[in-house]
N, C-alpha and C positions, 0 to 999 in steps of 0.2 A: 770105178775110177774115183767117184766122189768120196766113197768111204776110205779108199787108199790114201788119197790126198789129206783128208781130215785126220786120219790116223798118224800119218807121217808128221804133220804139223804139231800134233799134241806133245810129242817128246821135247822139242826145243821150247815149247811154251811152258811145259812143266818145269824145265830147268830154269827158265826166266822167273817164274813165280817163286821157285825155291830161293833163288838168289835175292830177289826183292824182299822176301820174308826175312832172310838172314840180315839184310841191310837194315830193315825197319826194326828188327830186334836188337840191333847194334852189336851183333856177334862179331862183326868185322871192324868195330870201332864206332865212336860216337858220330851221329849225324846231326846237322843243324835243323832247325824248324822248317826252313825253306826246302832243304833236301828231303826231309820227311814228307812234306806236302807233295813234292814232285814224285817221290817214290810211291806214295799212296795213289797218285793218278795213274802211274804205270800199272800198279797192282789191280786197280778197278778195271782198266781196259783189258788187261790180260785175262782177268776172270771172265769178262764179257766174251772174249774170244773163245775161252774154254767152253762156255755155255753154247756158243754157236757151233763149235766142233761137235759137242754132244748131240745137238739137234741134227746136224748134217749126217752124222753116223747113224742115228736112229731113223732118219728119213730113208737113207740108203738101205738099211736093214728091212724096213717096212716094205719097200718097193719089191724086195725079193722074198718076202714072207719070212724073214729071219729075226724080226723084232720080238724078243722074248722077255718075260718077267722072271724074277727070282722071288716068288712070293713067300711070305712068312707072316705069322700072326704077330701083329704089332699095334701099338697105341698110335693112332693117326696124329695125335697132338705132337709127338716127338719129331717126325720128319718135317711137318709143317713149321713147327717152331724153329727147327734148325735152319730152314730156308729163310725164315723171317729174320733171324739174327744175323745171317750172312749178309743181308742187304742193309743193315742199320748204318754202316759207314757211308753207303751210297746215298741214303735218304738224307743224312745229315749234310752231305756235300751239296745236295740239291735243295736244301731247306724245306723238306717235306716232313709231314708228321706220319709215322708208321705205327699202327696199333695192331694188336693181336688179341682177339677175343676167343676164349676156349672154355669148354665146360670143366667143372671141377672133378669129373670122373673120367676114367679111360674111355676112349672111343676106339674099340678094337675092330680091326679089319684084317683080312688076308690080303696083303699087298706087298709091293716091292718098294722098300723105303727109299732107295736111291732114285727110283723113277718118280716117286711122289715129291721128293725134293726138287726134281727137275720140273715137274708140273708147276709147283708153286713158284719156283724161280722164274719160269717163263711168264707166268701170269703177273708176277711182280714187275719184271722188266717192262712188260707191255704197259701195265697200269702206270708206272712211274713216268713213262714217256708222255702221257697225256694229262697226268694229275696237275692240278693247280696248287693245292696245299696239302692234300692228304691221300693216303692209301690205307685201307682197313682190310685186315685178313681175319677170317673167322672159321671156326670148326664147330659143327653142331650135328645133331642126329635128328631123324624124322620118325614119326609113327610108322612109316613104311619100312623101317629097319634099314635106313640108308645113312651113311656118313656123308656129310656135305662140307666141302671147302668153298669158301667165298673169298674173292678178292675184289674190292670195290675202290674205285678212284673217283675224284670229284671233277674229272675233266668233262668236256662237252659231250652231249649225247651222240650216239651213233645213229645214222639214218636207219629207219626200220627195214629198208630194203637191203641193207648191208648186214644186219645182225645174223641172218641164217648162214652167211657165207664167210664169216670171220675165221672159221677154223679150217678153211680150205688152204692147201699149201700155196704160198706166194700171194694169196689174195690181198692180204693187208698191205703188202708193198705196192700193189696196183692201186689200192684204195687211197693210200696216203704216202705216195712216193717221196714227198717232201721231207718225211720223217727219217728217211735214209736207213731203213732196216730191212731184214731179209724176208719177213713174212712167214718164217718157219715156226716160230715159237708156239703160236696157237694151234697150228696143225699138229705139232708134236703132243701138245696137251690132249687133244682129242684122241690121237692114236693110243696114248697111254691110258686114258680113261676107258676107251673101248676094250683094251686088254684086261682091265680090271672089271669087266662087265658093267661099266658105269656109263655116265653121260657127261658131256660138257656143253655148256650153253652160255650165251651172253645176253644181257638184258639192260635196258635203260631203267634207272631207278631215281628216287628223289635226290640221292646224293650225287649221281652222275651215271657211271656205267659199272655194272657188276658182272663178274665172271663166276660161274658156278660149276663145280665138278662134284658129282655124286657117285659114290661107289657103295656096294652092299656092305653092311656090317657083317662081321664074322659070326657064324652060327655057333651055338654052344657056349 
């Protein structure tokens, strides 16, 4: 039922996003600065709904064992960078500093590019909710032949007793209901990391809170 509802809602949402994009591109005529600001607000919230529907669909698929990857050999920097760039208008709106640190050489993994974008988007959305001034995204490799994605925010530390449970479905909503979010994003991050034979964890650090996703580097 959950998957059916989310799927049905995505079609009108896609039409809405297309119409907003046409208006912002002034294909239907000039718009004023105030109209553009309001349209951008509609676009940001519609994109957030789209991410929520993606999470709901994946949660429903996972519950019946149908969550699958479409893996391909890819440079991890590309999908991570795409997710970061898609969030730049939102961080400007919230007066946050968003940085992306990546190595100068390819980081090759066998992964599903769309799912990796979803992972980074969920981590960014979560981090921006708590950040005071900055969110930092990084891609690196380890001597253990792992590719690592990090998303760090300078928000308040998380209680040590909560850290191991942050990736449980709905737990975040119980932990901080005042933030008004579903608690699904981090659970989906862990599901996708698991499908990549990887790991997801959260830790407190000097800057604030860091989320870490590691997956194996491609062989050969």
